[in-house]
All heavy atoms as TSV, in Angstrom:
chain	resi	resn	atom	element	x	y	z
A	1	MET	N	N	-4.781	90.251	155.653
A	1	MET	CA	C	-4.436	90.235	154.242
A	1	MET	C	C	-5.390	91.174	153.500
A	1	MET	O	O	-6.593	91.118	153.684
A	1	MET	CB	C	-4.557	88.804	153.701
A	1	MET	CG	C	-4.152	88.658	152.256
A	1	MET	SD	S	-4.309	86.976	151.583
A	1	MET	CE	C	-2.827	86.242	152.189
A	2	LYS	N	N	-4.832	92.017	152.664
A	2	LYS	CA	C	-5.645	92.936	151.870
A	2	LYS	C	C	-6.429	92.164	150.816
A	2	LYS	O	O	-6.028	91.070	150.405
A	2	LYS	CB	C	-4.752	93.956	151.160
A	2	LYS	CG	C	-4.062	94.913	152.076
A	2	LYS	CD	C	-3.247	95.888	151.246
A	2	LYS	CE	C	-2.514	96.855	152.129
A	2	LYS	NZ	N	-1.731	97.809	151.343
A	3	THR	N	N	-7.517	92.758	150.359
A	3	THR	CA	C	-8.345	92.104	149.352
A	3	THR	C	C	-7.557	91.839	148.079
A	3	THR	O	O	-7.680	90.773	147.479
A	3	THR	CB	C	-9.595	92.942	149.043
A	3	THR	OG1	O	-10.289	93.214	150.267
A	3	THR	CG2	C	-10.533	92.219	148.098
A	4	SER	N	N	-6.720	92.769	147.669
A	4	SER	CA	C	-5.926	92.562	146.447
A	4	SER	C	C	-4.956	91.392	146.622
A	4	SER	O	O	-4.732	90.625	145.686
A	4	SER	CB	C	-5.182	93.836	146.053
A	4	SER	OG	O	-4.405	94.312	147.123
A	5	ASP	N	N	-4.410	91.234	147.811
A	5	ASP	CA	C	-3.533	90.090	148.083
A	5	ASP	C	C	-4.325	88.784	148.013
A	5	ASP	O	O	-3.843	87.781	147.496
A	5	ASP	CB	C	-2.875	90.208	149.458
A	5	ASP	CG	C	-1.876	91.341	149.540
A	5	ASP	OD1	O	-1.252	91.662	148.507
A	5	ASP	OD2	O	-1.717	91.907	150.641
A	6	THR	N	N	-5.545	88.819	148.531
A	6	THR	CA	C	-6.422	87.647	148.483
A	6	THR	C	C	-6.729	87.270	147.043
A	6	THR	O	O	-6.707	86.091	146.685
A	6	THR	CB	C	-7.735	87.920	149.253
A	6	THR	OG1	O	-7.414	88.252	150.599
A	6	THR	CG2	C	-8.658	86.724	149.218
A	7	VAL	N	N	-6.986	88.268	146.212
A	7	VAL	CA	C	-7.257	88.025	144.784
A	7	VAL	C	C	-6.042	87.386	144.130
A	7	VAL	O	O	-6.160	86.376	143.431
A	7	VAL	CB	C	-7.650	89.331	144.057
A	7	VAL	CG1	C	-7.678	89.128	142.547
A	7	VAL	CG2	C	-8.988	89.842	144.565
A	8	ARG	N	N	-4.876	87.951	144.354
A	8	ARG	CA	C	-3.656	87.410	143.732
A	8	ARG	C	C	-3.383	85.979	144.188
A	8	ARG	O	O	-3.028	85.124	143.374
A	8	ARG	CB	C	-2.463	88.320	144.032
A	8	ARG	CG	C	-2.487	89.609	143.229
A	8	ARG	CD	C	-1.198	90.386	143.374
A	8	ARG	NE	N	-1.032	90.956	144.696
A	8	ARG	CZ	C	-1.456	92.173	145.037
A	8	ARG	NH1	N	-2.077	92.937	144.151
A	8	ARG	NH2	N	-1.246	92.631	146.265
A	9	GLU	N	N	-3.564	85.702	145.457
A	9	GLU	CA	C	-3.341	84.349	145.974
A	9	GLU	C	C	-4.360	83.369	145.376
A	9	GLU	O	O	-4.019	82.248	145.005
A	9	GLU	CB	C	-3.423	84.345	147.498
A	9	GLU	CG	C	-3.158	82.998	148.119
A	9	GLU	CD	C	-1.741	82.477	147.906
A	9	GLU	OE1	O	-0.851	83.222	147.440
A	9	GLU	OE2	O	-1.518	81.282	148.199
A	10	HIS	N	N	-5.599	83.790	145.272
A	10	HIS	CA	C	-6.642	82.944	144.683
A	10	HIS	C	C	-6.309	82.613	143.227
A	10	HIS	O	O	-6.420	81.461	142.811
A	10	HIS	CB	C	-7.999	83.654	144.775
A	10	HIS	CG	C	-9.109	82.903	144.135
A	10	HIS	ND1	N	-9.696	81.809	144.724
A	10	HIS	CD2	C	-9.736	83.058	142.940
A	10	HIS	CE1	C	-10.650	81.338	143.927
A	10	HIS	NE2	N	-10.683	82.087	142.845
A	11	VAL	N	N	-5.887	83.612	142.480
A	11	VAL	CA	C	-5.546	83.405	141.068
A	11	VAL	C	C	-4.361	82.449	140.945
A	11	VAL	O	O	-4.356	81.561	140.093
A	11	VAL	CB	C	-5.256	84.753	140.369
A	11	VAL	CG1	C	-4.645	84.552	138.990
A	11	VAL	CG2	C	-6.532	85.574	140.267
A	12	ARG	N	N	-3.383	82.609	141.822
A	12	ARG	CA	C	-2.231	81.707	141.788
A	12	ARG	C	C	-2.666	80.262	142.033
A	12	ARG	O	O	-2.319	79.366	141.272
A	12	ARG	CB	C	-1.198	82.121	142.842
A	12	ARG	CG	C	0.096	81.319	142.776
A	12	ARG	CD	C	1.060	81.692	143.894
A	12	ARG	NE	N	0.583	81.247	145.202
A	12	ARG	CZ	C	0.644	79.991	145.630
A	12	ARG	NH1	N	1.144	79.042	144.862
A	12	ARG	NH2	N	0.208	79.681	146.833
A	13	ILE	N	N	-3.465	80.051	143.072
A	13	ILE	CA	C	-3.880	78.697	143.436
A	13	ILE	C	C	-4.871	78.112	142.437
A	13	ILE	O	O	-4.772	76.951	142.047
A	13	ILE	CB	C	-4.484	78.692	144.858
A	13	ILE	CG1	C	-3.383	78.995	145.873
A	13	ILE	CG2	C	-5.169	77.372	145.171
A	13	ILE	CD1	C	-3.908	79.303	147.264
A	14	ARG	N	N	-5.834	78.907	142.012
A	14	ARG	CA	C	-6.945	78.403	141.186
A	14	ARG	C	C	-6.620	78.344	139.699
A	14	ARG	O	O	-7.159	77.526	138.972
A	14	ARG	CB	C	-8.175	79.287	141.423
A	14	ARG	CG	C	-9.366	79.034	140.564
A	14	ARG	CD	C	-10.218	77.919	141.133
A	14	ARG	NE	N	-11.539	77.879	140.550
A	14	ARG	CZ	C	-11.814	77.376	139.357
A	14	ARG	NH1	N	-10.869	76.895	138.607
A	14	ARG	NH2	N	-13.063	77.364	138.909
A	15	TYR	N	N	-5.719	79.224	139.229
A	15	TYR	CA	C	-5.451	79.318	137.787
A	15	TYR	C	C	-3.999	79.026	137.408
A	15	TYR	O	O	-3.747	78.238	136.503
A	15	TYR	CB	C	-5.843	80.711	137.267
A	15	TYR	CG	C	-7.315	80.998	137.392
A	15	TYR	CD1	C	-7.838	81.605	138.530
A	15	TYR	CD2	C	-8.196	80.632	136.389
A	15	TYR	CE1	C	-9.196	81.855	138.658
A	15	TYR	CE2	C	-9.553	80.880	136.495
A	15	TYR	CZ	C	-10.050	81.492	137.637
A	15	TYR	OH	O	-11.397	81.729	137.763
A	16	VAL	N	N	-3.051	79.675	138.059
A	16	VAL	CA	C	-1.648	79.562	137.665
A	16	VAL	C	C	-1.099	78.157	137.933
A	16	VAL	O	O	-0.553	77.514	137.037
A	16	VAL	CB	C	-0.770	80.622	138.376
A	16	VAL	CG1	C	0.697	80.432	138.014
A	16	VAL	CG2	C	-1.244	82.029	138.030
A	17	VAL	N	N	-1.238	77.686	139.160
A	17	VAL	CA	C	-0.690	76.381	139.528
A	17	VAL	C	C	-1.291	75.262	138.679
A	17	VAL	O	O	-0.546	74.447	138.116
A	17	VAL	CB	C	-0.847	76.116	141.043
A	17	VAL	CG1	C	-0.492	74.688	141.391
A	17	VAL	CG2	C	0.002	77.096	141.843
A	18	PRO	N	N	-2.622	75.182	138.522
A	18	PRO	CA	C	-3.177	74.112	137.677
A	18	PRO	C	C	-2.705	74.193	136.218
A	18	PRO	O	O	-2.437	73.169	135.594
A	18	PRO	CB	C	-4.684	74.318	137.773
A	18	PRO	CG	C	-4.889	74.992	139.081
A	18	PRO	CD	C	-3.685	75.891	139.235
A	19	ALA	N	N	-2.590	75.407	135.683
A	19	ALA	CA	C	-2.129	75.553	134.293
A	19	ALA	C	C	-0.704	75.028	134.141
A	19	ALA	O	O	-0.391	74.333	133.175
A	19	ALA	CB	C	-2.211	77.014	133.866
A	20	ARG	N	N	0.130	75.337	135.102
A	20	ARG	CA	C	1.519	74.859	135.039
A	20	ARG	C	C	1.586	73.343	135.189
A	20	ARG	O	O	2.382	72.690	134.525
A	20	ARG	CB	C	2.352	75.555	136.101
A	20	ARG	CG	C	2.509	77.025	135.746
A	20	ARG	CD	C	3.746	77.616	136.324
A	20	ARG	NE	N	3.955	78.948	135.743
A	20	ARG	CZ	C	4.075	80.057	136.432
A	20	ARG	NH1	N	4.039	80.011	137.752
A	20	ARG	NH2	N	4.255	81.200	135.827
A	21	ARG	N	N	0.763	72.786	136.054
A	21	ARG	CA	C	0.746	71.324	136.223
A	21	ARG	C	C	0.341	70.625	134.934
A	21	ARG	O	O	0.811	69.534	134.637
A	21	ARG	CB	C	-0.238	70.927	137.331
A	21	ARG	CG	C	0.303	71.122	138.700
A	21	ARG	CD	C	-0.627	70.546	139.741
A	21	ARG	NE	N	-0.175	70.918	141.061
A	21	ARG	CZ	C	-0.965	71.250	142.058
A	21	ARG	NH1	N	-2.283	71.245	141.899
A	21	ARG	NH2	N	-0.471	71.575	143.227
A	22	GLN	N	N	-0.552	71.250	134.184
A	22	GLN	CA	C	-1.025	70.666	132.931
A	22	GLN	C	C	-0.090	70.991	131.771
A	22	GLN	O	O	-0.305	70.525	130.654
A	22	GLN	CB	C	-2.429	71.177	132.605
A	22	GLN	CG	C	-3.473	70.737	133.582
A	22	GLN	CD	C	-4.830	71.367	133.303
A	22	GLN	OE1	O	-4.975	72.195	132.401
A	22	GLN	NE2	N	-5.825	70.987	134.067
A	23	GLY	N	N	0.910	71.799	132.003
A	23	GLY	CA	C	1.836	72.177	130.951
A	23	GLY	C	C	1.265	73.223	130.008
A	23	GLY	O	O	1.757	73.398	128.899
A	24	THR	N	N	0.251	73.921	130.468
A	24	THR	CA	C	-0.400	74.951	129.658
A	24	THR	C	C	0.348	76.266	129.806
A	24	THR	O	O	0.598	76.726	130.916
A	24	THR	CB	C	-1.859	75.159	130.130
A	24	THR	OG1	O	-2.527	73.907	130.081
A	24	THR	CG2	C	-2.585	76.160	129.265
A	25	SER	N	N	0.693	76.866	128.689
A	25	SER	CA	C	1.432	78.122	128.758
A	25	SER	C	C	0.501	79.335	128.687
A	25	SER	O	O	0.918	80.452	128.991
A	25	SER	CB	C	2.463	78.208	127.636
A	25	SER	OG	O	1.821	78.164	126.380
A	26	ARG	N	N	-0.749	79.121	128.316
A	26	ARG	CA	C	-1.721	80.224	128.234
A	26	ARG	C	C	-3.004	79.815	128.925
A	26	ARG	O	O	-3.456	78.679	128.804
A	26	ARG	CB	C	-2.035	80.562	126.784
A	26	ARG	CG	C	-0.870	81.148	126.066
A	26	ARG	CD	C	-1.233	81.496	124.659
A	26	ARG	NE	N	-0.070	82.054	124.006
A	26	ARG	CZ	C	-0.003	82.370	122.751
A	26	ARG	NH1	N	-1.046	82.153	121.975
A	26	ARG	NH2	N	1.082	82.883	122.250
A	27	PHE	N	N	-3.575	80.757	129.627
A	27	PHE	CA	C	-4.858	80.516	130.279
A	27	PHE	C	C	-5.582	81.844	130.421
A	27	PHE	O	O	-4.986	82.911	130.315
A	27	PHE	CB	C	-4.689	79.818	131.631
A	27	PHE	CG	C	-3.822	80.564	132.613
A	27	PHE	CD1	C	-4.388	81.429	133.526
A	27	PHE	CD2	C	-2.448	80.391	132.617
A	27	PHE	CE1	C	-3.602	82.115	134.428
A	27	PHE	CE2	C	-1.652	81.058	133.508
A	27	PHE	CZ	C	-2.227	81.930	134.429
A	28	THR	N	N	-6.864	81.766	130.656
A	28	THR	CA	C	-7.716	82.944	130.769
A	28	THR	C	C	-8.258	83.054	132.184
A	28	THR	O	O	-8.675	82.058	132.770
A	28	THR	CB	C	-8.890	82.840	129.771
A	28	THR	OG1	O	-8.359	82.728	128.448
A	28	THR	CG2	C	-9.804	84.048	129.867
A	29	VAL	N	N	-8.258	84.267	132.688
A	29	VAL	CA	C	-8.846	84.553	133.984
A	29	VAL	C	C	-9.906	85.623	133.763
A	29	VAL	O	O	-9.613	86.677	133.195
A	29	VAL	CB	C	-7.792	85.057	134.992
A	29	VAL	CG1	C	-8.448	85.364	136.323
A	29	VAL	CG2	C	-6.673	84.052	135.154
A	30	VAL	N	N	-11.122	85.365	134.186
A	30	VAL	CA	C	-12.226	86.314	134.027
A	30	VAL	C	C	-12.465	86.987	135.374
A	30	VAL	O	O	-12.739	86.313	136.379
A	30	VAL	CB	C	-13.500	85.599	133.538
A	30	VAL	CG1	C	-14.656	86.576	133.410
A	30	VAL	CG2	C	-13.233	84.890	132.209
A	31	ALA	N	N	-12.358	88.306	135.391
A	31	ALA	CA	C	-12.475	89.061	136.641
A	31	ALA	C	C	-13.796	88.786	137.343
A	31	ALA	O	O	-13.829	88.613	138.566
A	31	ALA	CB	C	-12.314	90.554	136.372
A	32	GLY	N	N	-14.876	88.720	136.609
A	32	GLY	CA	C	-16.184	88.468	137.207
A	32	GLY	C	C	-16.258	87.115	137.888
A	32	GLY	O	O	-16.901	86.970	138.938
A	33	GLU	N	N	-15.596	86.127	137.312
A	33	GLU	CA	C	-15.579	84.793	137.919
A	33	GLU	C	C	-14.772	84.800	139.213
A	33	GLU	O	O	-15.194	84.219	140.211
A	33	GLU	CB	C	-15.007	83.766	136.939
A	33	GLU	CG	C	-15.922	83.496	135.769
A	33	GLU	CD	C	-15.324	82.560	134.741
A	33	GLU	OE1	O	-14.250	81.972	134.993
A	33	GLU	OE2	O	-15.927	82.418	133.664
A	34	VAL	N	N	-13.624	85.458	139.200
A	34	VAL	CA	C	-12.806	85.560	140.413
A	34	VAL	C	C	-13.599	86.303	141.491
A	34	VAL	O	O	-13.631	85.893	142.651
A	34	VAL	CB	C	-11.466	86.272	140.126
A	34	VAL	CG1	C	-10.704	86.552	141.412
A	34	VAL	CG2	C	-10.615	85.454	139.162
A	35	HIS	N	N	-14.251	87.368	141.105
A	35	HIS	CA	C	-15.086	88.163	142.014
A	35	HIS	C	C	-16.130	87.276	142.690
A	35	HIS	O	O	-16.283	87.301	143.917
A	35	HIS	CB	C	-15.748	89.289	141.205
A	35	HIS	CG	C	-16.524	90.259	142.004
A	35	HIS	ND1	N	-17.877	90.129	142.213
A	35	HIS	CD2	C	-16.139	91.394	142.643
A	35	HIS	CE1	C	-18.294	91.139	142.937
A	35	HIS	NE2	N	-17.264	91.932	143.215
A	36	ASN	N	N	-16.804	86.465	141.898
A	36	ASN	CA	C	-17.842	85.571	142.442
A	36	ASN	C	C	-17.246	84.453	143.284
A	36	ASN	O	O	-17.789	84.107	144.336
A	36	ASN	CB	C	-18.688	84.989	141.316
A	36	ASN	CG	C	-19.549	86.032	140.643
A	36	ASN	OD1	O	-19.872	87.065	141.229
A	36	ASN	ND2	N	-19.913	85.773	139.399
A	37	GLU	N	N	-16.148	83.875	142.821
A	37	GLU	CA	C	-15.506	82.784	143.554
A	37	GLU	C	C	-15.080	83.227	144.958
A	37	GLU	O	O	-15.104	82.433	145.898
A	37	GLU	CB	C	-14.286	82.267	142.780
A	37	GLU	CG	C	-14.639	81.526	141.520
A	37	GLU	CD	C	-13.469	81.312	140.576
A	37	GLU	OE1	O	-12.336	81.768	140.860
A	37	GLU	OE2	O	-13.686	80.683	139.523
A	38	LEU	N	N	-14.705	84.480	145.080
A	38	LEU	CA	C	-14.264	85.006	146.374
A	38	LEU	C	C	-15.421	85.578	147.198
A	38	LEU	O	O	-15.208	86.012	148.327
A	38	LEU	CB	C	-13.185	86.071	146.174
A	38	LEU	CG	C	-11.853	85.546	145.644
A	38	LEU	CD1	C	-10.923	86.702	145.308
A	38	LEU	CD2	C	-11.210	84.616	146.657
A	39	GLY	N	N	-16.624	85.596	146.613
A	39	GLY	CA	C	-17.786	86.105	147.331
A	39	GLY	C	C	-17.730	87.600	147.580
A	39	GLY	O	O	-18.274	88.095	148.572
A	40	LEU	N	N	-17.080	88.315	146.679
A	40	LEU	CA	C	-16.974	89.769	146.823
A	40	LEU	C	C	-18.238	90.457	146.325
A	40	LEU	O	O	-19.000	89.880	145.547
A	40	LEU	CB	C	-15.755	90.274	146.052
A	40	LEU	CG	C	-14.401	89.714	146.487
A	40	LEU	CD1	C	-13.310	90.176	145.539
A	40	LEU	CD2	C	-14.091	90.117	147.911
A	41	HIS	N	N	-18.432	91.695	146.752
A	41	HIS	CA	C	-19.590	92.481	146.333
A	41	HIS	C	C	-19.106	93.878	145.932
A	41	HIS	O	O	-18.513	94.582	146.744
A	41	HIS	CB	C	-20.611	92.588	147.466
A	41	HIS	CG	C	-21.095	91.255	147.934
A	41	HIS	ND1	N	-22.024	90.524	147.225
A	41	HIS	CD2	C	-20.750	90.503	148.997
A	41	HIS	CE1	C	-22.237	89.380	147.856
A	41	HIS	NE2	N	-21.472	89.341	148.940
A	42	GLY	N	N	-19.336	94.230	144.676
A	42	GLY	CA	C	-18.980	95.555	144.187
A	42	GLY	C	C	-17.483	95.820	144.115
A	42	GLY	O	O	-17.056	96.974	144.191
A	43	ARG	N	N	-16.688	94.784	143.956
A	43	ARG	CA	C	-15.237	94.955	143.946
A	43	ARG	C	C	-14.599	94.525	142.626
A	43	ARG	O	O	-13.397	94.267	142.569
A	43	ARG	CB	C	-14.600	94.150	145.086
A	43	ARG	CG	C	-15.101	94.440	146.477
A	43	ARG	CD	C	-14.985	95.897	146.917
A	43	ARG	NE	N	-13.666	96.459	146.842
A	43	ARG	CZ	C	-12.826	96.589	147.859
A	43	ARG	NH1	N	-13.170	96.204	149.044
A	43	ARG	NH2	N	-11.646	97.136	147.674
A	44	VAL	N	N	-15.377	94.467	141.544
A	44	VAL	CA	C	-14.841	94.054	140.245
A	44	VAL	C	C	-13.670	94.941	139.812
A	44	VAL	O	O	-12.657	94.422	139.336
A	44	VAL	CB	C	-15.937	93.975	139.164
A	44	VAL	CG1	C	-15.353	93.696	137.789
A	44	VAL	CG2	C	-16.964	92.906	139.528
A	45	PRO	N	N	-13.749	96.270	139.985
A	45	PRO	CA	C	-12.585	97.086	139.596
A	45	PRO	C	C	-11.312	96.698	140.347
A	45	PRO	O	O	-10.230	96.660	139.759
A	45	PRO	CB	C	-13.015	98.517	139.940
A	45	PRO	CG	C	-14.505	98.471	139.851
A	45	PRO	CD	C	-14.887	97.106	140.374
A	46	LEU	N	N	-11.440	96.373	141.619
A	46	LEU	CA	C	-10.279	95.940	142.403
A	46	LEU	C	C	-9.723	94.633	141.847
A	46	LEU	O	O	-8.511	94.478	141.725
A	46	LEU	CB	C	-10.667	95.754	143.869
A	46	LEU	CG	C	-9.544	95.240	144.767
A	46	LEU	CD1	C	-9.576	95.971	146.095
A	46	LEU	CD2	C	-9.656	93.752	144.981
A	47	VAL	N	N	-10.606	93.706	141.491
A	47	VAL	CA	C	-10.172	92.428	140.925
A	47	VAL	C	C	-9.448	92.672	139.605
A	47	VAL	O	O	-8.374	92.113	139.368
A	47	VAL	CB	C	-11.357	91.457	140.737
A	47	VAL	CG1	C	-10.922	90.205	139.992
A	47	VAL	CG2	C	-11.969	91.093	142.082
A	48	CYS	N	N	-9.997	93.524	138.760
A	48	CYS	CA	C	-9.352	93.839	137.480
A	48	CYS	C	C	-7.960	94.430	137.703
A	48	CYS	O	O	-7.006	94.067	137.012
A	48	CYS	CB	C	-10.204	94.825	136.686
A	48	CYS	SG	S	-11.743	94.143	136.070
A	49	GLN	N	N	-7.854	95.321	138.653
A	49	GLN	CA	C	-6.576	95.946	138.949
A	49	GLN	C	C	-5.572	94.917	139.469
A	49	GLN	O	O	-4.410	94.914	139.074
A	49	GLN	CB	C	-6.777	97.061	139.970
A	49	GLN	CG	C	-5.570	97.914	140.183
A	49	GLN	CD	C	-5.876	99.099	141.088
A	49	GLN	OE1	O	-6.803	99.062	141.895
A	49	GLN	NE2	N	-5.087	100.142	140.961
A	50	ALA	N	N	-6.016	94.029	140.341
A	50	ALA	CA	C	-5.132	92.996	140.884
A	50	ALA	C	C	-4.659	92.041	139.789
A	50	ALA	O	O	-3.511	91.596	139.802
A	50	ALA	CB	C	-5.831	92.225	142.001
A	51	LEU	N	N	-5.545	91.718	138.846
A	51	LEU	CA	C	-5.190	90.793	137.765
A	51	LEU	C	C	-4.125	91.375	136.841
A	51	LEU	O	O	-3.320	90.635	136.283
A	51	LEU	CB	C	-6.430	90.423	136.950
A	51	LEU	CG	C	-7.454	89.549	137.640
A	51	LEU	CD1	C	-8.671	89.356	136.746
A	51	LEU	CD2	C	-6.861	88.209	138.040
A	52	ALA	N	N	-4.143	92.689	136.668
A	52	ALA	CA	C	-3.182	93.330	135.776
A	52	ALA	C	C	-1.971	93.871	136.525
A	52	ALA	O	O	-1.084	94.473	135.915
A	52	ALA	CB	C	-3.864	94.462	135.014
A	53	SER	N	N	-1.910	93.630	137.826
A	53	SER	CA	C	-0.846	94.219	138.635
A	53	SER	C	C	0.524	93.634	138.316
A	53	SER	O	O	0.676	92.440	138.037
A	53	SER	CB	C	-1.149	94.043	140.120
A	53	SER	OG	O	-1.000	92.697	140.505
A	54	LYS	N	N	1.507	94.492	138.403
A	54	LYS	CA	C	2.898	94.082	138.206
A	54	LYS	C	C	3.278	93.020	139.234
A	54	LYS	O	O	3.998	92.079	138.929
A	54	LYS	CB	C	3.790	95.317	138.339
A	54	LYS	CG	C	5.233	95.087	138.060
A	54	LYS	CD	C	5.997	96.402	138.142
A	54	LYS	CE	C	7.470	96.188	137.879
A	54	LYS	NZ	N	8.213	97.457	137.943
A	55	LYS	N	N	2.754	93.163	140.440
A	55	LYS	CA	C	3.067	92.218	141.519
A	55	LYS	C	C	2.609	90.804	141.159
A	55	LYS	O	O	3.365	89.846	141.314
A	55	LYS	CB	C	2.402	92.679	142.810
A	55	LYS	CG	C	2.787	91.872	144.026
A	55	LYS	CD	C	2.239	92.510	145.288
A	55	LYS	CE	C	2.694	91.747	146.512
A	55	LYS	NZ	N	2.289	92.400	147.752
A	56	LEU	N	N	1.384	90.648	140.682
A	56	LEU	CA	C	0.878	89.326	140.289
A	56	LEU	C	C	1.711	88.752	139.153
A	56	LEU	O	O	2.111	87.592	139.194
A	56	LEU	CB	C	-0.591	89.399	139.855
A	56	LEU	CG	C	-1.166	88.100	139.284
A	56	LEU	CD1	C	-1.372	87.079	140.397
A	56	LEU	CD2	C	-2.458	88.347	138.557
A	57	LEU	N	N	1.979	89.568	138.162
A	57	LEU	CA	C	2.709	89.096	136.987
A	57	LEU	C	C	4.138	88.690	137.340
A	57	LEU	O	O	4.594	87.616	136.943
A	57	LEU	CB	C	2.697	90.173	135.902
A	57	LEU	CG	C	1.305	90.581	135.393
A	57	LEU	CD1	C	1.417	91.746	134.412
A	57	LEU	CD2	C	0.566	89.418	134.781
A	58	GLU	N	N	4.829	89.519	138.104
A	58	GLU	CA	C	6.226	89.207	138.450
A	58	GLU	C	C	6.329	88.024	139.402
A	58	GLU	O	O	7.191	87.167	139.221
A	58	GLU	CB	C	6.903	90.442	139.051
A	58	GLU	CG	C	7.207	91.494	138.016
A	58	GLU	CD	C	7.896	92.715	138.599
A	58	GLU	OE1	O	8.062	92.803	139.837
A	58	GLU	OE2	O	8.266	93.602	137.804
A	59	GLU	N	N	5.475	87.983	140.427
A	59	GLU	CA	C	5.547	86.897	141.407
A	59	GLU	C	C	5.296	85.530	140.784
A	59	GLU	O	O	5.786	84.517	141.275
A	59	GLU	CB	C	4.540	87.122	142.539
A	59	GLU	CG	C	4.940	88.212	143.494
A	59	GLU	CD	C	3.906	88.448	144.583
A	59	GLU	OE1	O	2.785	87.872	144.517
A	59	GLU	OE2	O	4.207	89.223	145.506
A	60	ASN	N	N	4.517	85.505	139.706
A	60	ASN	CA	C	4.160	84.238	139.077
A	60	ASN	C	C	4.808	84.051	137.715
A	60	ASN	O	O	4.472	83.112	136.994
A	60	ASN	CB	C	2.635	84.148	138.966
A	60	ASN	CG	C	2.002	84.055	140.326
A	60	ASN	OD1	O	2.056	83.022	140.977
A	60	ASN	ND2	N	1.421	85.155	140.784
A	61	ASN	N	N	5.717	84.961	137.356
A	61	ASN	CA	C	6.421	84.894	136.083
A	61	ASN	C	C	5.436	84.790	134.919
A	61	ASN	O	O	5.521	83.878	134.087
A	61	ASN	CB	C	7.411	83.723	136.076
A	61	ASN	CG	C	8.423	83.849	134.967
A	61	ASN	OD1	O	8.748	84.946	134.539
A	61	ASN	ND2	N	8.910	82.718	134.491
A	62	LEU	N	N	4.496	85.753	134.897
A	62	LEU	CA	C	3.450	85.762	133.877
A	62	LEU	C	C	3.619	86.962	132.955
A	62	LEU	O	O	4.220	87.961	133.322
A	62	LEU	CB	C	2.066	85.855	134.530
A	62	LEU	CG	C	1.658	84.736	135.464
A	62	LEU	CD1	C	0.360	85.103	136.159
A	62	LEU	CD2	C	1.528	83.426	134.719
A	63	VAL	N	N	3.028	86.848	131.773
A	63	VAL	CA	C	2.972	87.939	130.823
A	63	VAL	C	C	1.497	88.135	130.465
A	63	VAL	O	O	0.834	87.186	130.064
A	63	VAL	CB	C	3.784	87.631	129.540
A	63	VAL	CG1	C	3.600	88.721	128.511
A	63	VAL	CG2	C	5.245	87.421	129.878
A	64	LEU	N	N	1.022	89.357	130.636
A	64	LEU	CA	C	-0.354	89.667	130.264
A	64	LEU	C	C	-0.397	89.888	128.763
A	64	LEU	O	O	0.171	90.848	128.249
A	64	LEU	CB	C	-0.829	90.916	131.010
A	64	LEU	CG	C	-2.232	91.400	130.724
A	64	LEU	CD1	C	-3.266	90.352	131.144
A	64	LEU	CD2	C	-2.501	92.713	131.451
A	65	GLU	N	N	-1.026	88.961	128.050
A	65	GLU	CA	C	-1.076	89.065	126.591
A	65	GLU	C	C	-2.208	89.957	126.107
A	65	GLU	O	O	-2.079	90.636	125.112
A	65	GLU	CB	C	-1.233	87.685	125.971
A	65	GLU	CG	C	0.017	86.858	126.041
A	65	GLU	CD	C	-0.100	85.582	125.235
A	65	GLU	OE1	O	-1.194	85.258	124.740
A	65	GLU	OE2	O	0.923	84.903	125.099
A	66	ARG	N	N	-3.322	89.887	126.818
A	66	ARG	CA	C	-4.492	90.641	126.340
A	66	ARG	C	C	-5.398	90.953	127.526
A	66	ARG	O	O	-5.560	90.136	128.415
A	66	ARG	CB	C	-5.238	89.808	125.313
A	66	ARG	CG	C	-6.379	90.536	124.666
A	66	ARG	CD	C	-7.005	89.716	123.577
A	66	ARG	NE	N	-7.745	88.621	124.200
A	66	ARG	CZ	C	-8.099	87.519	123.586
A	66	ARG	NH1	N	-7.753	87.330	122.342
A	66	ARG	NH2	N	-8.780	86.587	124.204
A	67	ARG	N	N	-5.987	92.114	127.467
A	67	ARG	CA	C	-6.965	92.515	128.476
A	67	ARG	C	C	-8.198	93.003	127.713
A	67	ARG	O	O	-8.070	93.834	126.814
A	67	ARG	CB	C	-6.401	93.636	129.344
A	67	ARG	CG	C	-7.360	94.097	130.398
A	67	ARG	CD	C	-6.725	95.139	131.259
A	67	ARG	NE	N	-7.697	95.615	132.226
A	67	ARG	CZ	C	-7.412	96.379	133.236
A	67	ARG	NH1	N	-6.176	96.797	133.411
A	67	ARG	NH2	N	-8.339	96.756	134.076
A	68	GLU	N	N	-9.333	92.482	128.078
A	68	GLU	CA	C	-10.576	92.862	127.413
A	68	GLU	C	C	-11.513	93.517	128.408
A	68	GLU	O	O	-11.443	93.246	129.594
A	68	GLU	CB	C	-11.263	91.637	126.811
A	68	GLU	CG	C	-10.489	91.002	125.688
A	68	GLU	CD	C	-11.216	89.820	125.086
A	68	GLU	OE1	O	-12.423	89.651	125.335
A	68	GLU	OE2	O	-10.553	89.052	124.386
A	69	GLY	N	N	-12.384	94.329	127.897
A	69	GLY	CA	C	-13.385	94.961	128.739
A	69	GLY	C	C	-13.113	96.437	128.910
A	69	GLY	O	O	-12.154	96.980	128.379
A	70	PRO	N	N	-13.959	97.063	129.704
A	70	PRO	CA	C	-13.827	98.520	129.905
A	70	PRO	C	C	-12.578	98.900	130.663
A	70	PRO	O	O	-11.952	98.127	131.324
A	70	PRO	CB	C	-15.070	98.874	130.700
A	70	PRO	CG	C	-15.631	97.620	131.222
A	70	PRO	CD	C	-15.058	96.496	130.426
């Protein structure tokens, strides 16, 4: 599994599924937190790219409302 796939799967399990169970329609994902949770080193740009990817958004029926940072 590619690192970007691992990031997307982690976000789905750790953020998307719990938000839906709670009936929450909005939630925040912080790239640095995902990076640390996965034990990655120097891969923050990859995490940011995976979080904004069309694949993540479409597979989970999400809409990116806002992106902050560089």
